[in-house]
TIVOPA-840965 format. One record per atom (N, C-alpha, C): residue in three letters; atom name; x, y, z. Coordinates in nm, 3 decimals. Example, Ala and Ser with C-alpha at 12.3 -4.5 7.8 and 13.67 -1.06 7.14 Angstrom:
// residues 2
R:ALA:N:1.319:-0.569:0.780 $
R:ALA:CA:1.230:-0.450:0.780 $
R:ALA:C:1.320:-0.330:0.780 $
R:SER:N:1.285:-0.225:0.708 $
R:SER:CA:1.367:-0.106:0.714 $
R:SER:C:1.290:0.003:0.787 $
***
This chain:
// residues 120
R:UNK:N:0.084:-0.119:0.000 $
R:UNK:CA:0.000:0.000:0.000 $
R:UNK:C:0.089:0.125:0.000 $
R:UNK:N:0.059:0.218:-0.088 $
R:UNK:CA:0.137:0.340:-0.102 $
R:UNK:C:0.099:0.440:0.006 $
R:UNK:N:0.200:0.503:0.068 $
R:UNK:CA:0.174:0.608:0.165 $
R:UNK:C:0.125:0.733:0.092 $
R:UNK:N:0.022:0.795:0.144 $
R:UNK:CA:-0.024:0.920:0.089 $
R:UNK:C:0.006:1.030:0.190 $
R:UNK:N:0.014:1.151:0.139 $
R:UNK:CA:0.045:1.264:0.225 $
R:UNK:C:-0.083:1.333:0.266 $
R:UNK:N:-0.092:1.366:0.393 $
R:UNK:CA:-0.208:1.438:0.445 $
R:UNK:C:-0.203:1.584:0.400 $
R:UNK:N:-0.316:1.649:0.402 $
R:UNK:CA:-0.326:1.790:0.367 $
R:UNK:C:-0.296:1.875:0.490 $
R:UNK:N:-0.212:1.975:0.474 $
R:UNK:CA:-0.184:2.070:0.581 $
R:UNK:C:-0.295:2.175:0.579 $
R:UNK:N:-0.360:2.192:0.693 $
R:UNK:CA:-0.470:2.288:0.703 $
R:UNK:C:-0.420:2.431:0.720 $
R:UNK:N:-0.309:2.448:0.794 $
R:UNK:CA:-0.262:2.582:0.831 $
R:UNK:C:-0.111:2.577:0.849 $
R:UNK:N:-0.040:2.675:0.794 $
R:UNK:CA:0.106:2.677:0.800 $
R:UNK:C:0.153:2.817:0.837 $
R:UNK:N:0.218:2.829:0.952 $
R:UNK:CA:0.270:2.955:1.006 $
R:UNK:C:0.421:2.952:0.984 $
R:UNK:N:0.471:3.045:0.903 $
R:UNK:CA:0.609:3.039:0.854 $
R:UNK:C:0.671:3.179:0.855 $
R:UNK:N:0.801:3.186:0.882 $
R:UNK:CA:0.872:3.314:0.881 $
R:UNK:C:0.988:3.306:0.783 $
R:UNK:N:0.986:3.389:0.679 $
R:UNK:CA:1.096:3.393:0.583 $
R:UNK:C:1.225:3.434:0.653 $
R:UNK:N:1.335:3.372:0.614 $
R:UNK:CA:1.465:3.402:0.674 $
R:UNK:C:1.499:3.319:0.795 $
R:UNK:N:1.404:3.244:0.845 $
R:UNK:CA:1.424:3.157:0.961 $
R:UNK:C:1.483:3.024:0.913 $
R:UNK:N:1.593:2.981:0.973 $
R:UNK:CA:1.659:2.857:0.933 $
R:UNK:C:1.567:2.737:0.949 $
R:UNK:N:1.500:2.726:1.061 $
R:UNK:CA:1.411:2.613:1.086 $
R:UNK:C:1.293:2.615:0.989 $
R:UNK:N:1.240:2.734:0.962 $
R:UNK:CA:1.131:2.746:0.864 $
R:UNK:C:1.179:2.703:0.726 $
R:UNK:N:1.303:2.736:0.693 $
R:UNK:CA:1.361:2.693:0.565 $
R:UNK:C:1.368:2.542:0.555 $
R:UNK:N:1.405:2.476:0.663 $
R:UNK:CA:1.411:2.329:0.665 $
R:UNK:C:1.272:2.269:0.645 $
R:UNK:N:1.173:2.326:0.713 $
R:UNK:CA:1.038:2.273:0.698 $
R:UNK:C:0.987:2.298:0.556 $
R:UNK:N:1.017:2.415:0.501 $
R:UNK:CA:0.972:2.447:0.365 $
R:UNK:C:1.039:2.354:0.263 $
R:UNK:N:1.167:2.325:0.283 $
R:UNK:CA:1.236:2.231:0.194 $
R:UNK:C:1.171:2.093:0.200 $
R:UNK:N:1.136:2.048:0.320 $
R:UNK:CA:1.070:1.918:0.335 $
R:UNK:C:0.937:1.917:0.260 $
R:UNK:N:0.858:2.022:0.282 $
R:UNK:CA:0.727:2.029:0.218 $
R:UNK:C:0.739:2.035:0.066 $
R:UNK:N:0.834:2.112:0.018 $
R:UNK:CA:0.855:2.122:-0.127 $
R:UNK:C:0.898:1.989:-0.186 $
R:UNK:N:0.992:1.923:-0.118 $
R:UNK:CA:1.042:1.793:-0.164 $
R:UNK:C:0.929:1.691:-0.176 $
R:UNK:N:0.834:1.697:-0.084 $
R:UNK:CA:0.724:1.602:-0.082 $
R:UNK:C:0.597:1.656:-0.149 $
R:UNK:N:0.613:1.772:-0.214 $
R:UNK:CA:0.502:1.835:-0.289 $
R:UNK:C:0.377:1.854:-0.202 $
R:UNK:N:0.399:1.910:-0.084 $
R:UNK:CA:0.291:1.937:0.010 $
R:UNK:C:0.263:2.087:0.010 $
R:UNK:N:0.140:2.123:-0.017 $
R:UNK:CA:0.097:2.263:-0.018 $
R:UNK:C:-0.006:2.284:0.093 $
R:UNK:N:0.014:2.384:0.177 $
R:UNK:CA:-0.086:2.412:0.281 $
R:UNK:C:-0.209:2.480:0.223 $
R:UNK:N:-0.324:2.456:0.288 $
R:UNK:CA:-0.447:2.525:0.249 $
R:UNK:C:-0.437:2.673:0.284 $
R:UNK:N:-0.387:2.702:0.404 $
R:UNK:CA:-0.373:2.841:0.450 $
R:UNK:C:-0.228:2.864:0.490 $
R:UNK:N:-0.168:2.968:0.433 $
R:UNK:CA:-0.030:3.005:0.463 $
R:UNK:C:-0.034:3.138:0.538 $
R:UNK:N:0.032:3.143:0.655 $
R:UNK:CA:0.035:3.264:0.736 $
R:UNK:C:0.180:3.310:0.750 $
R:UNK:N:0.208:3.432:0.707 $
R:UNK:CA:0.341:3.491:0.721 $
R:UNK:C:0.356:3.540:0.865 $
R:UNK:N:0.446:3.480:0.939 $
R:UNK:CA:0.462:3.511:1.081 $
R:UNK:C:0.512:3.654:1.105 $
R:UNK:N:0.575:3.713:1.005 $
R:UNK:CA:0.620:3.853:1.021 $
R:UNK:C:0.503:3.951:1.007 $
R:UNK:N:0.407:3.917:0.924 $
R:UNK:CA:0.293:4.007:0.899 $
R:UNK:C:0.176:3.979:0.992 $
R:UNK:N:0.162:3.856:1.037 $
R:UNK:CA:0.050:3.815:1.123 $
R:UNK:C:0.104:3.742:1.246 $
R:UNK:N:0.163:3.818:1.333 $
R:UNK:CA:0.223:3.762:1.453 $
R:UNK:C:0.116:3.706:1.547 $
R:UNK:N:0.141:3.586:1.595 $
R:UNK:CA:0.051:3.526:1.694 $
R:UNK:C:0.121:3.533:1.829 $
R:UNK:N:0.078:3.628:1.908 $
R:UNK:CA:0.137:3.650:2.040 $
R:UNK:C:0.082:3.550:2.139 $
R:UNK:N:0.146:3.542:2.254 $
R:UNK:CA:0.105:3.447:2.356 $
R:UNK:C:-0.042:3.465:2.394 $
R:UNK:N:-0.090:3.588:2.398 $
R:UNK:CA:-0.229:3.609:2.437 $
R:UNK:C:-0.328:3.574:2.326 $
R:UNK:N:-0.280:3.546:2.205 $
R:UNK:CA:-0.367:3.506:2.094 $
R:UNK:C:-0.354:3.358:2.058 $
R:UNK:N:-0.267:3.286:2.127 $
R:UNK:CA:-0.239:3.147:2.091 $
R:UNK:C:-0.356:3.053:2.121 $
R:UNK:N:-0.448:3.094:2.206 $
R:UNK:CA:-0.564:3.009:2.237 $
R:UNK:C:-0.647:2.978:2.113 $
R:UNK:N:-0.649:3.071:2.017 $
R:UNK:CA:-0.725:3.047:1.893 $
R:UNK:C:-0.663:2.933:1.813 $
R:UNK:N:-0.532:2.916:1.824 $
R:UNK:CA:-0.463:2.805:1.757 $
R:UNK:C:-0.489:2.676:1.836 $
R:UNK:N:-0.473:2.682:1.966 $
R:UNK:CA:-0.490:2.562:2.049 $
R:UNK:C:-0.633:2.509:2.046 $
R:UNK:N:-0.730:2.595:2.022 $
R:UNK:CA:-0.870:2.551:2.017 $
R:UNK:C:-0.896:2.458:1.898 $
R:UNK:N:-0.808:2.460:1.800 $
R:UNK:CA:-0.827:2.378:1.679 $
R:UNK:C:-0.763:2.241:1.688 $
R:UNK:N:-0.688:2.213:1.796 $
R:UNK:CA:-0.610:2.089:1.802 $
R:UNK:C:-0.637:2.010:1.929 $
R:UNK:N:-0.601:1.880:1.926 $
R:UNK:CA:-0.611:1.798:2.046 $
R:UNK:C:-0.477:1.735:2.084 $
R:UNK:N:-0.374:1.763:2.003 $
R:UNK:CA:-0.239:1.717:2.040 $
R:UNK:C:-0.135:1.811:1.979 $
R:UNK:N:-0.019:1.814:2.044 $
R:UNK:CA:0.091:1.901:2.002 $
R:UNK:C:0.219:1.818:1.995 $
R:UNK:N:0.295:1.839:1.888 $
R:UNK:CA:0.432:1.789:1.878 $
R:UNK:C:0.519:1.912:1.870 $
R:UNK:N:0.608:1.930:1.969 $
R:UNK:CA:0.699:2.043:1.971 $
R:UNK:C:0.840:1.990:1.948 $
R:UNK:N:0.902:2.036:1.839 $
R:UNK:CA:1.034:1.988:1.798 $
R:UNK:C:1.139:2.097:1.819 $
R:UNK:N:1.245:2.060:1.886 $
R:UNK:CA:1.362:2.148:1.902 $
R:UNK:C:1.483:2.060:1.878 $
R:UNK:N:1.538:2.067:1.755 $
R:UNK:CA:1.649:1.978:1.718 $
R:UNK:C:1.600:1.835:1.718 $
R:UNK:N:1.671:1.748:1.788 $
R:UNK:CA:1.633:1.607:1.796 $
R:UNK:C:1.532:1.579:1.907 $
R:UNK:N:1.505:1.680:1.991 $
R:UNK:CA:1.410:1.661:2.101 $
R:UNK:C:1.268:1.689:2.052 $
R:UNK:N:1.180:1.594:2.075 $
R:UNK:CA:1.040:1.609:2.036 $
R:UNK:C:0.953:1.581:2.159 $
R:UNK:N:0.872:1.680:2.196 $
R:UNK:CA:0.777:1.663:2.305 $
R:UNK:C:0.638:1.646:2.246 $
R:UNK:N:0.564:1.550:2.299 $
R:UNK:CA:0.427:1.525:2.254 $
R:UNK:C:0.333:1.548:2.370 $
R:UNK:N:0.228:1.627:2.344 $
R:UNK:CA:0.127:1.653:2.445 $
R:UNK:C:-0.009:1.616:2.387 $
R:UNK:N:-0.081:1.530:2.458 $
R:UNK:CA:-0.220:1.500:2.424 $
R:UNK:C:-0.304:1.593:2.511 $
R:UNK:N:-0.369:1.689:2.449 $
R:UNK:CA:-0.443:1.790:2.525 $
R:UNK:C:-0.566:1.735:2.595 $
R:UNK:N:-0.616:1.621:2.551 $
R:UNK:CA:-0.736:1.565:2.614 $
R:UNK:C:-0.707:1.496:2.746 $
R:UNK:N:-0.579:1.463:2.774 $
R:UNK:CA:-0.552:1.394:2.901 $
R:UNK:C:-0.534:1.489:3.019 $
R:UNK:N:-0.533:1.619:2.993 $
R:UNK:CA:-0.528:1.722:3.099 $
R:UNK:C:-0.407:1.709:3.192 $
R:UNK:N:-0.306:1.636:3.152 $
R:UNK:CA:-0.187:1.618:3.236 $
R:UNK:C:-0.095:1.740:3.231 $
R:UNK:N:-0.116:1.828:3.135 $
R:UNK:CA:-0.029:1.944:3.121 $
R:UNK:C:-0.107:2.072:3.145 $
R:UNK:N:-0.043:2.164:3.217 $
R:UNK:CA:-0.108:2.292:3.240 $
R:UNK:C:-0.069:2.389:3.129 $
R:UNK:N:-0.136:2.501:3.125 $
R:UNK:CA:-0.116:2.601:3.020 $
R:UNK:C:0.029:2.649:3.016 $
R:UNK:N:0.090:2.665:3.131 $
R:UNK:CA:0.229:2.714:3.136 $
R:UNK:C:0.325:2.617:3.068 $
R:UNK:N:0.311:2.487:3.092 $
R:UNK:CA:0.401:2.389:3.030 $
R:UNK:C:0.378:2.382:2.879 $
R:UNK:N:0.254:2.400:2.836 $
R:UNK:CA:0.224:2.402:2.692 $
R:UNK:C:0.289:2.524:2.628 $
R:UNK:N:0.273:2.640:2.690 $
R:UNK:CA:0.329:2.763:2.634 $
R:UNK:C:0.480:2.757:2.624 $
R:UNK:N:0.547:2.693:2.719 $
R:UNK:CA:0.693:2.679:2.713 $
R:UNK:C:0.738:2.604:2.589 $
R:UNK:N:0.654:2.514:2.539 $
R:UNK:CA:0.688:2.435:2.421 $
R:UNK:C:0.656:2.505:2.290 $
R:UNK:N:0.558:2.593:2.290 $
R:UNK:CA:0.514:2.650:2.162 $
R:UNK:C:0.542:2.799:2.145 $
R:UNK:N:0.576:2.868:2.252 $
R:UNK:CA:0.606:3.011:2.244 $
R:UNK:C:0.757:3.029:2.243 $
R:UNK:N:0.804:3.112:2.149 $
R:UNK:CA:0.948:3.137:2.136 $
R:UNK:C:0.995:3.247:2.229 $
R:UNK:N:1.124:3.280:2.223 $
R:UNK:CA:1.182:3.382:2.311 $
R:UNK:C:1.125:3.522:2.289 $
R:UNK:N:1.064:3.547:2.173 $
R:UNK:CA:1.004:3.677:2.145 $
R:UNK:C:0.866:3.692:2.207 $
R:UNK:N:0.811:3.582:2.260 $
R:UNK:CA:0.677:3.585:2.317 $
R:UNK:C:0.569:3.551:2.215 $
R:UNK:N:0.610:3.506:2.097 $
R:UNK:CA:0.518:3.471:1.990 $
R:UNK:C:0.519:3.321:1.966 $
R:UNK:N:0.414:3.272:1.897 $
R:UNK:CA:0.412:3.133:1.855 $
R:UNK:C:0.536:3.104:1.773 $
R:UNK:N:0.602:2.993:1.803 $
R:UNK:CA:0.722:2.956:1.729 $
R:UNK:C:0.686:2.922:1.585 $
R:UNK:N:0.774:2.963:1.497 $
R:UNK:CA:0.759:2.928:1.356 $
R:UNK:C:0.875:2.836:1.320 $
R:UNK:N:0.849:2.736:1.240 $
R:UNK:CA:0.724:2.704:1.174 $
R:UNK:C:0.627:2.631:1.268 $
R:UNK:N:0.500:2.652:1.241 $
R:UNK:CA:0.394:2.578:1.307 $
R:UNK:C:0.296:2.533:1.201 $
R:UNK:N:0.251:2.409:1.215 $
R:UNK:CA:0.160:2.349:1.117 $
R:UNK:C:0.043:2.287:1.190 $
R:UNK:N:-0.076:2.308:1.138 $
R:UNK:CA:-0.193:2.233:1.186 $
R:UNK:C:-0.233:2.137:1.075 $
R:UNK:N:-0.240:2.010:1.114 $
R:UNK:CA:-0.281:1.906:1.022 $
R:UNK:C:-0.381:1.818:1.097 $
R:UNK:N:-0.501:1.809:1.044 $
R:UNK:CA:-0.611:1.745:1.117 $
R:UNK:C:-0.627:1.816:1.251 $
R:UNK:N:-0.612:1.745:1.360 $
R:UNK:CA:-0.625:1.804:1.494 $
R:UNK:C:-0.490:1.808:1.566 $
R:UNK:N:-0.381:1.815:1.488 $
R:UNK:CA:-0.245:1.812:1.544 $
R:UNK:C:-0.173:1.942:1.513 $
R:UNK:N:-0.109:1.999:1.616 $
R:UNK:CA:-0.022:2.115:1.599 $
R:UNK:C:0.121:2.064:1.602 $
R:UNK:N:0.194:2.094:1.497 $
R:UNK:CA:0.334:2.054:1.483 $
R:UNK:C:0.416:2.182:1.486 $
R:UNK:N:0.500:2.199:1.590 $
R:UNK:CA:0.578:2.321:1.608 $
R:UNK:C:0.726:2.288:1.593 $
R:UNK:N:0.797:2.370:1.515 $
R:UNK:CA:0.939:2.346:1.491 $
R:UNK:C:0.957:2.247:1.377 $
R:UNK:N:1.078:2.195:1.365 $
R:UNK:CA:1.104:2.098:1.258 $
R:UNK:C:1.191:1.984:1.309 $
R:UNK:N:1.147:1.864:1.278 $
R:UNK:CA:1.223:1.741:1.298 $
R:UNK:C:1.180:1.649:1.186 $
R:UNK:N:1.274:1.608:1.101 $
R:UNK:CA:1.237:1.534:0.980 $
R:UNK:C:1.161:1.406:1.010 $
R:UNK:N:1.203:1.331:1.111 $
R:UNK:CA:1.133:1.207:1.145 $
R:UNK:C:0.990:1.234:1.190 $
R:UNK:N:0.971:1.340:1.266 $
R:UNK:CA:0.837:1.373:1.314 $
R:UNK:C:0.750:1.421:1.198 $
R:UNK:N:0.808:1.502:1.109 $
R:UNK:CA:0.732:1.544:0.990 $
R:UNK:C:0.687:1.422:0.911 $
R:UNK:N:0.777:1.328:0.889 $
R:UNK:CA:0.743:1.208:0.812 $
R:UNK:C:0.632:1.129:0.881 $
R:UNK:N:0.640:1.118:1.013 $
R:UNK:CA:0.540:1.043:1.090 $
R:UNK:C:0.402:1.112:1.084 $
R:UNK:N:0.399:1.242:1.101 $
R:UNK:CA:0.272:1.316:1.110 $
R:UNK:C:0.211:1.339:0.971 $
R:UNK:N:0.295:1.365:0.872 $
R:UNK:CA:0.243:1.403:0.740 $
R:UNK:C:0.209:1.285:0.650 $
R:UNK:N:0.252:1.165:0.684 $
R:UNK:CA:0.219:1.048:0.602 $
R:UNK:C:0.105:0.971:0.668 $
R:UNK:N:0.021:0.910:0.585 $
R:UNK:CA:-0.086:0.825:0.639 $
R:UNK:C:-0.031:0.693:0.688 $
***
């Protein structure tokens, strides 16, 4: 059975960002186009606006290099502060790149995690 690629519902990206470049290269290589593209420089999502993003998902994968943290939001084991530490960058904004696919928020870039989340 051939693996198919899921559709990205929402893609938050910042031009000039090294990690965003890696995610964009991955998406281009696999011919994945997001339904909605948000330029993080023009449409900043600050910490006080991140609830609108979190309301759309039930799990988060936060990637920083080889470290990947997974949070299932339905198990209530994590408080808002621990979630924000994983998805908010040093500027106080949502980290870019961020992708929503189905009910999953994927923050940062890790090739293995991208392959796992984006393939059926």
